[in-house]
C-alpha positions in Angstrom: 16.2 24.4 -15.3 14.1 22.5 -12.7 14.1 24.1 -9.3 14.0 21.4 -6.5 11.4 22.1 -3.9 12.9 23.0 -0.5 11.8 20.9 2.3 12.7 22.4 5.7 14.2 19.8 8.1 12.8 19.5 11.6 14.7 21.6 14.2 15.6 18.3 16.1 16.5 16.4 13.0 20.1 16.7 14.4 20.0 16.5 18.1 23.6 17.6 18.4 23.2 20.8 16.4 19.9 21.6 18.1 21.6 21.3 21.6 24.4 23.8 20.7 21.8 26.2 19.0 19.7 26.1 22.1 22.8 26.4 24.4 24.0 29.5 22.6 20.5 31.2 22.2 19.7 30.4 25.8 22.8 31.5 27.6 23.2 34.5 25.1 19.8 35.7 26.0 20.5 35.3 29.7 23.6 37.5 29.3 21.6 40.2 27.3 18.8 40.3 29.8 21.1 40.5 32.8 23.3 42.9 31.2 20.4 45.3 30.0 19.0 45.1 33.6 22.2 46.1 35.3 22.7 49.1 32.8 19.3 50.2 33.3 19.6 50.2 37.1 22.7 52.6 36.8 25.7 50.0 37.0 28.7 51.0 34.9 29.4 49.2 31.6 32.2 47.4 33.2 29.7 45.3 35.0 29.2 43.4 31.7 32.6 41.8 32.1 31.3 40.3 35.4 28.1 39.1 33.8 30.0 37.6 30.9 32.2 35.6 33.3 29.1 34.3 35.1 27.5 33.4 31.9 30.6 31.5 30.7 30.5 29.7 34.0 26.9 28.7 33.6 27.4 27.6 29.9 30.4 25.4 30.9 28.7 23.8 33.9 25.6 23.1 31.8 27.7 21.4 29.2 29.2 19.1 31.8 25.6 18.4 33.2 24.5 17.5 29.7 27.1 14.7 29.6 25.9 13.4 33.1 22.3 13.7 32.1 22.8 11.8 28.9 24.0 8.8 30.9 21.1 9.0 33.4 18.1 9.6 31.1 17.6 5.9 30.2 18.2 4.5 33.7 15.7 3.5 36.2 13.7 6.5 37.6 15.2 6.2 41.1 18.7 6.3 39.8 18.0 9.0 37.2 16.3 11.5 39.6 18.4 10.7 42.6 21.7 11.2 40.7 20.4 14.2 38.9 19.5 15.9 42.0 22.9 15.3 43.6 24.7 16.5 40.3 22.5 19.5 40.1 23.3 20.5 43.7 27.1 20.1 43.1 26.7 22.2 39.9 24.8 25.0 41.9 27.5 25.0 44.5 30.3 25.2 42.0 28.6 27.9 40.1 27.8 30.1 43.3 31.5 29.5 44.6 32.9 30.8 41.3 30.5 33.8 41.3 31.4 34.6 44.9 35.2 34.4 44.1 34.9 36.6 41.0 32.8 39.2 42.7 35.3 39.3 45.6 38.0 40.1 43.0 35.7 42.5 41.1 34.7 44.4 44.3 37.9 44.8 46.4 36.4 47.6 48.5 33.9 45.0 50.1 36.5 43.2 52.2 34.1 43.2 55.2 31.8 40.8 53.4 33.1 37.1 53.7 33.1 34.5 51.0 30.3 32.6 52.8 28.2 35.7 52.9 28.7 36.2 49.1 28.0 32.5 48.5 24.7 32.6 50.3 23.6 35.7 48.6 24.4 34.3 45.1 23.2 30.7 45.4 19.6 31.4 44.5 20.5 32.6 41.0 22.4 29.5 39.8 19.9 27.3 41.5 17.1 28.9 39.5 19.0 29.0 36.3 20.5 25.6 36.3 17.4 24.0 37.8 15.4 25.5 34.9 17.9 24.3 32.4 17.9 20.8 33.8 14.1 20.7 33.6 14.1 21.8 30.0 16.9 19.4 29.0 14.9 16.4 30.4 11.5 17.8 28.9 13.0 18.1 25.5 14.7 14.7 25.6 11.5 13.0 26.9 9.5 14.7 24.2 11.9 13.5 21.5 11.8 10.0 22.9 8.1 10.0 22.8 8.1 11.3 19.2 10.6 8.6 18.1 8.4 5.9 19.7 5.3 7.3 18.0 7.2 7.4 14.6 8.4 3.8 15.3 4.9 2.7 16.1 3.4 4.5 13.0 6.0 2.6 10.8 5.2 -0.7 12.4 1.5 -0.1 11.9 2.1 0.8 8.2 4.2 -2.3 7.8 1.5 -4.4 9.5 -1.1 -3.0 7.2 1.1 -3.7 4.1 1.6 -7.3 5.4 -2.1 -7.7 5.9 -2.9 -6.3 2.5 -0.3 -8.5 0.9 -1.7 -11.6 2.8 -5.4 -10.9 1.7 -4.0 -10.3 -1.8 -2.3 -13.5 -1.8 -5.4 -15.4 -0.8 -6.9 -14.6 -4.1 -4.4 -16.5 -6.3 -4.9 -19.9 -4.9 -8.7 -19.3 -4.8 -8.9 -18.5 -8.4 -6.2 -21.0 -9.5 -8.0 -23.8 -7.9 -11.3 -23.3 -9.9 -9.4 -22.6 -13.2 -7.1 -25.6 -12.9 -10.0 -27.8 -12.0 -11.8 -26.8 -15.3 -8.6 -27.4 -17.3 -8.3 -30.8 -15.7 -11.8 -31.5 -16.6 -11.2 -30.7 -20.2 -8.2 -32.9 -20.2 -10.1 -35.7 -19.0 -12.7 -35.2 -21.6 -9.7 -35.2 -24.1 -10.7 -31.7 -25.1 -6.9 -30.7 -25.7 -7.6 -27.6 -27.8 -9.9 -25.8 -25.4 -7.6 -26.9 -22.4 -4.6 -25.5 -24.2 -6.4 -22.3 -25.0 -7.4 -21.9 -21.3 -3.9 -22.5 -20.2 -2.6 -19.9 -22.6 -5.1 -17.4 -21.3 -4.3 -18.3 -17.7 -0.8 -17.7 -18.2 -1.4 -14.4 -19.7 -3.7 -13.5 -16.7 -1.1 -14.5 -14.1 1.7 -12.7 -16.1 -0.5 -9.4 -15.9 -1.4 -9.9 -12.2 2.0 -10.8 -10.9 3.4 -7.6 -12.3 1.4 -5.7 -9.8 2.7 -5.8 -6.3 0.3 -6.9 -3.6 -1.2 -3.8 -1.8 -0.4 -1.5 -4.5 -2.9 0.9 -6.2 -3.8 0.7 -9.9 -6.2 2.7 -11.9 -9.7 1.5 -12.7 -8.8 1.2 -16.3 -6.0 -1.2 -15.4 -8.3 -3.2 -13.1 -10.9 -3.4 -15.9 -8.1 -4.6 -18.2 -7.2 -7.4 -15.7 -10.8 -8.3 -15.2 -11.3 -8.8 -18.9 -8.3 -11.1 -19.0 -10.1 -13.1 -16.3 -13.4 -13.2 -18.1 -11.7 -14.4 -21.3 -10.8 -17.5 -19.2 -14.3 -17.9 -17.8 -15.9 -17.6 -21.1 -14.0 -20.8 -22.2 -16.0 -22.6 -19.5 -19.5 -21.0 -19.7 -19.6 -19.6 -23.4 -23.0 -17.9 -24.0 -24.2 -18.5 -20.4 -21.7 -15.8 -19.2 -22.9 -12.4 -20.4 -21.2 -9.1 -19.2 -21.8 -5.5 -19.5 -19.6 -2.5 -18.5 -20.6 1.0 -17.8 -17.5 3.1 -16.8 -17.6 6.9 -16.4 -14.7 8.6 -18.2 -13.7 10.4 -15.1 -13.6 7.0 -13.1 -11.0 5.5 -15.4 -8.1 7.3 -13.8 -9.3 6.6 -10.3 -7.0 4.6 -7.9 -8.1 1.6 -6.1 -6.3 -1.5 -4.6 -5.3 -4.1 -7.2 -7.3 -7.2 -7.8 -10.4 -5.6 -6.1 -13.0 -6.5 -8.7 -12.0 -10.0 -9.8 -13.1 -11.7 -6.6 -16.4 -10.0 -6.8 -17.0 -11.0 -10.4 -15.8 -14.6 -9.6 -18.3 -14.7 -6.8 -21.0 -13.6 -9.2 -20.1 -16.3 -11.7 -20.0 -18.9 -8.8 -23.5 -18.0 -7.4 -25.3 -16.5 -10.3 -23.9 -18.1 -13.6 -23.0 -21.7 -12.4 -26.3 -22.8 -10.9 -28.6 -21.6 -13.6 -28.9 -23.5 -16.8 -29.5 -20.2 -18.8 -26.6 -18.5 -17.0 -26.7 -14.9 -15.9 -25.6 -11.4 -16.9 -23.0 -9.6 -14.8 -22.8 -5.8 -15.0 -19.9 -3.6 -13.7 -20.5 0.1 -13.5 -18.3 2.8 -12.0 -19.0 6.6 -11.7 -17.5 9.6 -9.7 -19.8 11.1 -7.3 -18.2 14.3 -5.9 -15.1 13.1 -3.9 -16.2 9.6 -4.0 -15.9 6.6 -6.4 -18.7 4.3 -6.6 -18.4 0.8 -8.2 -21.3 -1.5 -8.6 -21.3 -5.1 -9.4 -24.7 -6.7 -10.3 -25.8 -10.2 -11.5 -29.1 -11.7 -12.4 -28.6 -14.8 -10.4 -31.0 -16.2 -7.7 -29.9 -13.7 -5.2 -30.6 -14.1 -1.5 -33.8 -14.0 0.6 -32.7 -11.0 2.7 -30.3 -8.1 1.6 -27.0 -8.6 3.4 -25.1 -5.6 4.9 -21.5 -6.7 5.3 -20.6 -3.9 7.6 -22.9 -5.3 10.1 -21.7 -9.0 10.0 -18.7 -10.9 11.0 -16.5 -11.2 7.7 -15.4 -14.6 8.8 -18.9 -16.0 8.9 -20.6 -14.5 5.9 -23.3 -16.7 3.9 -25.2 -16.2 0.8 -28.5 -18.0 0.5 -29.5 -19.3 -2.9 -32.6 -21.2 -1.7 -34.6 -21.0 1.6 -32.8 -23.1 4.2 -29.9 -23.8 2.0 -26.9 -21.6 3.2 -23.9 -21.4 0.8 -20.6 -20.1 1.9 -19.2 -17.1 -0.1 -15.6 -18.3 0.3 -12.8 -15.8 0.6 -14.4 -13.4 -2.0 -16.5 -11.1 -0.1 -14.9 -11.2 3.2 -11.5 -10.7 1.5 -12.6 -7.6 -0.3 -14.3 -6.1 2.8 -11.0 -6.7 4.9 -8.9 -5.2 2.2 -11.0 -2.1 2.0 -10.9 -1.6 5.9 -7.1 -1.9 5.9 -6.7 0.5 3.0 -9.5 3.2 3.8 -10.7 2.6 7.4 -14.0 4.2 7.9 -13.8 6.2 4.6 -15.0 3.1 2.7 -18.5 1.6 2.2 -19.0 -2.1 1.3 -22.6 -3.1 0.9 -24.5 -6.0 -0.6 -28.2 -5.9 -1.9 -30.6 -8.5 -3.1 -34.2 -8.6 -4.2 -36.4 -11.6 -3.2 -37.2 -12.0 -7.0 -33.5 -12.5 -7.9 -30.4 -10.4 -8.5 -27.4 -9.7 -6.3 -25.6 -6.3 -6.0 -22.3 -5.3 -4.5 -21.8 -1.6 -3.8 -18.4 -0.2 -3.1 -17.6 3.5 -2.3 -14.1 4.7 -1.7 -12.4 8.1 -1.8 -11.9 9.4 -5.4 -8.1 9.8 -5.9 -7.0 10.3 -9.4 -3.7 8.8 -10.5 -1.0 11.1 -11.5 -0.3 11.0 -15.3 3.3 9.5 -16.1 6.0 12.2 -16.5 8.0 10.2 -19.1 5.9 10.2 -22.2 2.9 12.3 -22.8 0.3 11.0 -25.4 0.3 12.7 -28.7 -2.2 15.5 -29.2 -3.9 13.6 -31.9 -4.5 10.6 -29.6 -8.2 9.8 -29.0 -9.6 9.4 -25.6 -11.9 6.3 -24.8 -14.9 8.5 -25.2 -13.9 10.0 -28.5 -12.9 6.6 -29.8 -16.3 5.3 -29.3 -18.1 8.4 -30.3 -19.4 9.3 -27.0 -19.5 12.7 -25.4 -16.9 13.5 -22.8 -18.2 12.7 -19.3 -20.9 10.4 -20.5 -21.2 6.8 -18.9 -20.0 4.5 -21.9 -19.3 0.8 -22.1 -15.6 -0.1 -21.9 -14.6 -2.4 -24.7 -18.0 -2.4 -26.4 -17.1 -5.4 -28.4 -17.0 -7.5 -25.2 -19.9 -5.8 -23.4 -22.4 -8.6 -24.4 -20.3 -11.7 -23.6 -18.6 -14.0 -26.0 
């Protein structure tokens, strides 16, 4: 039988229960302290009755004050503190008057002491006690108000981040669809219906696969590579042997979590600026490995590259440019800027997004994010005889191996 984990609730999860717990504990503690001090000083045990009546008086008056303070706490400061002071003075006078009257009954042999003298002698104690109670009441409520506002702000920030991630994620579909539909339109105009139909079929499979994943959600690297392979199947219809791909994925990296659709825009960017402008095409390599507590993903191409290496963390993401030839800036579109913004939203300063290029050609995108391994599903465990990716390919565990070797060299 499964045992549910006990999650202790915060003390102030129920404000009403917390109030009565504090009331009983506070006034009970005051009764014990006063009673102990009186007994130690040589007073008879019967004095505990007098202290009990005084404690009950203070408890009752503080309950009335809590009702008044609850109405005042959200008013303007002048009204809150002005009425609070007035209510506190009336409460102290009432408490001291009751104490003086009770002591006059309890000590009948002190008839020479007037009620006013008893009142003046006793007023300091309720003033201190009720004043401290009032200060504690406001302090706790203001603390809870600040905590509630902080929680609300945190939820709003989380919702804002999720909305920004979804917005960035939704930017990718129109960007990709425009290029693919344009290619299909070209095939239709050339009356190449069979390739156009095949591309539409693969496009529908890719969209069906990607739309299942919610924007902003996390997927495993294995799932991301599978999505990327579906995308590459479409692009190979356009470029055929000009598009050559190679994958080197560490076994330990396959289960790592990362934002969905993180790699597809980078590969699309490489196709646009490395494969398209060159008659011989280009080779795109995707590698991933775990380095300590970090996941490093590298996407390289053998395209023309840029004149100078770009560091995206030092540039304005909205004005990124890639240079294919001296003096000929080419916009990178939403690809690189989108990925950088998504990484910032998801990981803050814990991420690294960097581009490198050699003057002789080639362009590299380096991504480092915290390594978080996905939890295995609880529903169905794989059979003991199931082969792991490395076993299926004959590689040793932990060795960097190509994923889907039959596709690693292109079409």
